[in-house]
N, C-alpha and C positions, 0 to 999 in steps of 0.2 A: 276747389276745384269748382265750376257751373257746371253740370251735366245736363244734358241734353235727352227730355221725356220720350224722343221720337227719334232717337236713333235707327238708323237703317229702315226707315219705313217713308214709305209715300204720305207726304203732309198733303194738306190741302191749304191751299194761301187765299185770303181775302186782300185782293189790291184795293187799297184807300186812295186813290185819285189815279183812274184811266186817262190819263193824257199819253204822249207821246211815249215818255219813257216808261210808265207804269203801263201801258196798252202793249208796248213791246214785250214788257218782261211776265206779261200775263199770257201772252199768243207763247212764247220760248216756253214756260211755264206747262202750260198745258199741253205741247207738244210732247214735251218731257213726262208726261203721265201724271202729272199732280193735277189734282183736283184744284179749279181756280173761279173763284166768285167775285166779281168787278162791280166797284161804285163807279158810276157813269154821271156826267151833268149833260151839257146838250146832247151827246152823243146817245143817250142812253134810248131809245125807242129806234135807233138804227143800227147799234150794235144788238139790242137785242132780239132783233128782227134776221138779221143778215149773220152778224158775228164780228170779229175782230179780225183787220186786215194787215197782215204788213208784207211789204214791197221789199225785196234784196235781191240784189245784181238783176233789176226789171223784172224779176217771179213774183207776184203775188201768192200769198199763202191765207187763207182764210179758216179760221179756226170759232166753233160755238163756243162760250163764254156763259155762265151763269151772271146776269146782267143787272144790278139795281141802281137805283135812283135816289134811295134812301136808305143812308149807313143804319138807320135803327133797324131795317128789316134784314139787314144782312143777318147769317146763321154765324153760330160759333167755329172758329177754324183752328188750323192747328199754328200758322204762322200769320200775321197782320203784318203785310208790307205797305208801309205807308208810302207813298207818293207825290202826295200832295205839293202843291206849292207851299210854303211857311206860313203862307198871309191864310189861309185857310183852317190853320191846326186849332182853330178855336171848337170845331166841331167833335174833337176828338176826345176831350175830358168824357161829354155824355154819351159822344155814339158810342165809345168802344165798353162799355158798362154792359152789352148783352153778349160782346162777342171776347169779351176777355177773360175766359176760363182759368183755370188753375195752372193748367200746363203750358198756356197760352207764350208763344214767342212773337214778341214785337218787333219788326225789323224797320230802320226807319233811314229811306234812302231819299234822303231828301240835300237839299244846297245848306252852305253855313255851317255853323260851328255853335253846341250848346242846347241845341234840340233835343237831344237826350235826357239833359238833365231837366228841361223844362216839362219831360214828358214822365219825369220820375216823381214828380211832384203828386202825381196821381196812379203812377203804376207801378209794383216793386222793381227797384234798378237790375234784381238779376235776368229779368226776363226780354231785356231792352238790349238789341243789336243795334249800331249803327254802321253805316256802308256809304261808298263813294261809287260814284260809277263814271267812266268815260265810255261814251256811247255819244253816237251823231244820230239822232233820228228829229224826224218833224211829222204832225199831221199834216196831210194832205186835204183832208177831208175827213166827214163824219165815221169812226170807226177805222178809219184808212193813215197808214202811219208807214213811211218811208226811211227805210235803214241807209246810210251813207257810209257809214263804217266804224268800225272800233265794236267792243263789248265787253269790256273791263270794270269788274264789281270787287271792292274792296272790304271786309269786314272786320269788324271789332267789337266786342263786350264794352257796354257801358260800366262804369266804374265811379259811385261817387267820389272816390278820393285818382283823381287825375293824375297821380305819378304811378297807379298801380298799372302794373304790365305781365298780361296774360292773356296766352289764345286759350280762351273757353271753347267748351266742347259745343255748344249752344253756335259761336260763330262760323267752327269748323263745319258744322251740321248746314247752315245757312250757305255758306261757301260752295259745299257739295253738291246743294240743291242746285245751285246754279250755273254750278261748273257741267251738271247732268243738262241744263239747260241749255249749252253750249256757249256760254260765258268763259273767258278765262277770268277767274275768281279765286281770290286765296283767302285766306283767315289772318287779321295781324293782334300784335300782343296790345297797341297801343290806341285806344278812338281818336284823342286828341292829335296825334300825327297825322293820320290819314284827314283828319280834317281839316289841319293846316294848309297840308301839301297841295288839298284840291281848291282852298280859297287864295292860296297864293297866284291861279289862275284867274280865280273868281272877280276878287278885289279889283283888280285893275284895269280886267280886259271888259268886262259887264259894265262896270261902272263908266269907263270912258265911252265906251260905245253909248251911252245914253247921253253925259253931257255932251261930247262932241258931235254928236249926230252923225254917227260914222261906223261903218262897215270893220270886223276884224280885219281882213283883208286892207283896207285904208289904216288901219290903226298901225299895222305895222309897216307898212310902204312908204309913212309920213314922220323924216325924220325927228320932229320935236313929239309927235304921240309916241315913237317906239320910245324914246327919251325918257316919256312920262311913264309906260309901261313897262319897262326896267328899272326905273328908279323906284316903283311901287312896288315891281315884284321883288327886289335886294330888301324893300323896307319890311314887307309880309314875312317874308323869310328867317330874317335875323329876331323879327318880334316873334315868332313862332319858337326859336331857337331859345329864346330868354326864357317864353311861355314852359319850355320842356319836352317842346316836340323834337322826335330825334329825325331831323332831315338828312340826308345826303351830304355831303362836302359840295360835290356836283349839280345840284340840284338846281341851282343859280343858272349854272352852264347848259340843263338839259331845257330850262324854260327857255334861255333862247336859242336853241335848236328848234324850239317848236313855235316861236315865232318865225322863225326864217321860215319855216313848214307854209307857215300861212299865205307868205307870197306867192305860192305854187297852186293855192286853193281857189276855186271859185269864190265870190264874195257871199259873204255871208252872215249873219248877226248872232248876237248871243242871244239868250229866252228873255234874259232881262231888257232887250231893245226890242225884243218882239212886244214882249208885256207893257212895256211903256207906249209903245204904239197903237197898243190897243185899249190904252189908258186903263190898263189893270193896274192895282197895288203892286209895288215892286217887294222885293224879297228885302228889303235895306235892314228890318231888325236882325235875319238870321245869318246877313254874311258882311253885315258891316257893324253893327251896332255892338252884337255879341263878341264881335271875337274886339276891338277896340275895346271894348270894357275890362275883357281876359286879360291884353295887355297892358293895361292901365293897373290892373289888381298886380301885375311881373313888373309894373316900371318899365316896360316898354315899350318905348315911342312908334306910334303910327301917325305921325302929323300930316303926312300927304294923304294915306287914308282915311282920317278924319274929318280934313279938308273935301274930299270928295263924299265922303257922306252926308256932310253937309249941302251940299250943291245938289245931291240926287234928291234931298229930304224937301228942298223946296220945290225942285222939278215934279216931284211924285206930289206933292202937295197942291201945287197950281193945277196938271195934267185932272188928276181928281173932280177939282173942282170946276174944271172946265166940262167935265163927266157928267156931273151930279146938275150942271145948267143945260146941260143939252138933253139930260134923260128928264127933266121939269118941262123943259120946252116943248118934249114929244109928247107928255103926257095931259096937256092944258086942251 
């Protein structure tokens, strides 16, 4: 049994990556009485001066948080909540040195699969908890986040043995903290299962929105793209089961119901489409490459997913080359 060193105490939280999701979590944790420290990028000065704001049901709430623009200046905290885009994870190995004390808990709330294993190359595995979230938020201005719906998190202990199943005390603690912060939050026994369930959504929807240059609503309303969504969703679910994930028998039908619900929503775009349009690096390694490689290890075919991944690699490289060219022209 992996015990929590902080059971029944109000912990301090370091938020590494205070974007839309990280910022929303920061405000909610601060409101629940936790001491919150936030690593920020372009929003640093705004948040330092005026705090973080979330807008729910058209009602803005602003809280003051401890703001930093350099991970090396952040103090040791009880929990390090990593909500960075996975493309920025290169800062973690060096950046966590001053923060990762003896009793630290590292909670990774990131897209994709396998990122906890990469962190475990330089952090003790027993300190790592992985999570997934269903949260509709967007940053509408520096330090201001609009919440559209949902607030669900699921947490599970990382184990080097991918077959091990156990709800650890640490996972329960993090889930409990997020429940106090107003989330529908649970602890689960098997990290790969919760990660595969999430990427069964991310792989088809995020990638197709980029390749087809379309919104989620258009994806589900157009018969040809909806057919692709269905086929790829089935492929990821089948691969997940072969890889040992405990996917419910009705999960595919559940996903079809989600597609149907998208038809009633306003036009919106996955975060990957937003990153692509902004010419930012895409989270292809975490969401696609790792999943495909895990599936290959278990002899699970993911041919459609791999084709989409290679298309995204091409578009991502071309997109970033244009960004570099544009940046070069500006500096001349």
